[in-house]
N, C-alpha and C positions, 0 to 999 in steps of 0.2 A: 504494500500500500504506500502511496506517495502523498506527501504533504502538498497541499495546493493553495494557491491564492489567485485572485483575479485582480489585476492591477487597478488602482494605484497601489499598490501592491495588494492584490486580492490574496489571500493568505493561507498558509498551512502551518500546523503547529503540533509538536509533540515534545515533551520534556521528560527528564529522568528523575526517578526517585530510587535511591540506593536502598534496596531491601536488605533486611538482616540475613536472609537466606538467598541462595542462588536462584535465579529466575530464568525461564526460557524466553521471556519477553525481552524486547529491545531495551537497552539501557537500564536493565534491572527492574523494570516495571513489574509489580506483582501480578500473579495470575488472579483473575477475578471473573465476574459475570460479564459475558461478551454478547452483544446483540448482532454482530456482523455488519455494523455500520462502518463503511470505509472512510467517509469524510462528510463533514457538515458545512453548509454554506451560511455565512453570516452576512446579511445585507445591510449596509449602512450603519453598522454598529461597532461596538468594541467587544470582542469576544476572545476567549482563550480556552484551550483544552489541555488536559493532562498537566495541570499546574501542581507542582510539588509544594506541600505545606508541612508544617510540623505535625499535622493531624492526618497526613496522607494526601491522596490526589483529589483535586477538585476541577470542575469546569466552571467557567464564568461567562455568562451571556447577558449583554445589555439589550439584546433584541432576539426575537425568536428565530432559531436557526432552521434552515431547510435541509432536508436529507437529500444528498446528491450522490451517494455511492452506497450500494448494498451488495454484500457478498452473495454471489449466486449459490443457492442451497444453504445459506446461513439461517440463523434463528428468525430473522426478520423477513426473509424471502417470502413473497406472496402475502405478507401482512402489511408491511410498510411499503410505500411507493416512493420512487425518486420524485422529489418536488414537494413531498409532504412537509408542512411547517410544524415543527415540534412546539407544543404549547405547554404541556405539563408532564411530570413524571410522578406517578402514584399520588396525584392530587396537588403536587407542589409545582407552581409556575416555574418554567425553565429559566425565566429572567430573575428568579430569586436565588439567593445563596443555597438554600435548601434544595431547590430543583437541580442546580448544577452539581451539588454534592451527591444527590441520589443517582444521577445519571453516571457519575464517575465511579460509583461504588455499588455495583449490582452483585447479587448473589447467584452463583450458578444453580440452575434448577428451580429458582424461585420466580414465579411469574411477576412481571412488572406491567403496570397499566400505563400506556402512553396515550395522551390526548394530542391529536394532530388536526391540522386544518387541511382539507383536501377538497378541491373543487368548490370552494366557498362554504363548505360545511365542516363543523367540528365533529370528529368521531373518536371513539375510544378503541384502542388496539391493545390486545394482550400478547406479550411476547415472553417466551421462556428463555432466559439467557443460558448459554452454554459456558463451559469453563474455557477461558481464553484471556487475551491480553487487554481487551477493551481500551484500545488506543486510537480512537477516531482522529483523522487528520482534519484540519480546519482550512476552509477557503473563505477569505473575507473580501467582500465586494464593497468598495467605497463609492460614495457619490451616487447612490441609487435614488430613484424617485419613490421608492417604497418607504413609508414612514415607519421607523422602528417601533415595535409594540413593546413598551417598557412596562405597562401596567394596564389592566382592563378596568375602566371606571365607568359605571353605568351613568347614563345621561340623567341630569337632575332637572325636573320641570322648573320653568321660570316662575317666580312668584313676586308679587309687588313688594317693593322694599321701601321703607320709610327712612332708612339710614344706610349709609355706605358700609358694606361689610368687607373685611380683608379678602384679597384675591388669593386663590389657592396657588402656592408656589409652583412654578413650572418645573417639570422634570428636565434636568440638563441633558442636552443632546450628547451622544457619545462621540468620541473623537473620530474624525474622518479627514482625508486629505483634500487639499484644494485643487489638485491637478490629477490628470489621468494620462498614463503612458500608453494605454491600449495594449496591455500584454498580461498573460497569466504566468505566475511564477510559483515555484516550489522553493520555500525558504526556511524549512525547519520550524522551530518554535519562533513565531513572529506575529506581529500585529501592530495596531496603532494605539498609542497611549498619550496621556497628558501628563506633563511634569508639574512641579509645585507652582510654577508661574503660569499654569493653564496653557502652555504651549504644546502643540501636537508634534509628536515625533514617531518615527517608525523604528521598531526593534526587530532584530532577527538574530537567530543563533548561528547562521552561516551564510555564505555567499549565495544569493538567490540564483536559481536555475530557471531559465525561460522555458516554459512549457508550450506556449502558443502566443501568437500575436494577432491582433484584430486587424482585419483587412482595411487598409486606408488609414489606420491609426498612426500615432507618433512613432511607435516602435517599428512598424513596418517601413515607414518612410525613412527612418534612421538606419535601416538595413539590418536590424536585429532578427535573429532566427531562433526557432526552437532548438534547445541544446546549448545555447550560449549561456555562459556563467557571468553574472554581473560581479565584477571584482572591486570596482571603485566608482564613486560618483563625485565629480569635481575633485579628484585626488584624495578623497576620503574613503578609506577601505571598508569593505563589508567583511565581517560584521563589526560595526563600531557605533558608539553613540553619536560621534560626529557625523557619520553618514546619515543616520536616522534623523538627526536634527535638521540637516540640510534638506532632506526630502520633505520634512514638515514645513519648511519655510518657502519652498518653491511656489511660484505663482504661474498661472497660465501664460503661455507664449514666452516664458523665460528660458532661453537655451541653457542646457547643462551637458557636460561631457560625461560619458560613461566609459570606463575601461572594461573590456569584455574578453573573456577567454573563450576560444573556439578551436576545438580540435588540436590542442597543444600550442596554439599561437595566441598572441595578444593583439588586440586592435582597439582603437579609440574611436568612438562615434559621438556625434552631437545629436541630442534629442530635444525636441521642442514640445513640452507637455501641453495638453489641452485642458480646458476647464473640466472639473469633476462635478458640474452642475447635475441636477436630477436626470437630464437627458443622457448624460454620460454615465455609463454603468460599469466602467472598468478602470483599473489602476494604470 
């Protein structure tokens, strides 16, 4: 299974937890309940999977992820569909800490109820996890026209008011890039975050691998191809915080150089990112 992202860096993610005992899973991840979900798509939000904490592994979703990869013949085959939007796990909203924790810590053989949105309807699906590694990869799509669903709030009827009442605080939008490169990348444990100064930056555990380019997009015009490895942006190496901060500060139509590895050779290309407005749906 490969980590995936859809640019401006649409995104893939897996991190390691060193278990006390030897594990057959990658990077020492413990064996747990596995649904056979290969990767999840996070649209316009801040998402992370397989995060190691002092209490074990967790997933974190600010928006409801979409299922975009199912193992053929796996536990979810024939029950979940590609494109299903995951809403809740055993009654806990996936956008809450508890929902992410439950999805990351399934018990083999114990049925789990997943509420998904499919074709405009919400349905409940029961899946029996098998024993496995449960390490879904993550694809993050920035700049989508889809509004992130952070919380379901029923509409409140309007009533006459004689005095002004305090407004309900708005839910802060998750970090997302301002530009779009028009390519899909595999970048390990990666995603968009905000720092203490509320600045958006991109983090990655390794040099991104180009999986595909959008026809007519900035990456194709710059001559990038599937299989290229992004080594540097404006002389800032991947993976580094400097590279991530620069990507977060880029603006549409601002040229930037990329150092790329291709077939054992190095080349430098100039790419001109476009706007990641709602109509633009890729990194």
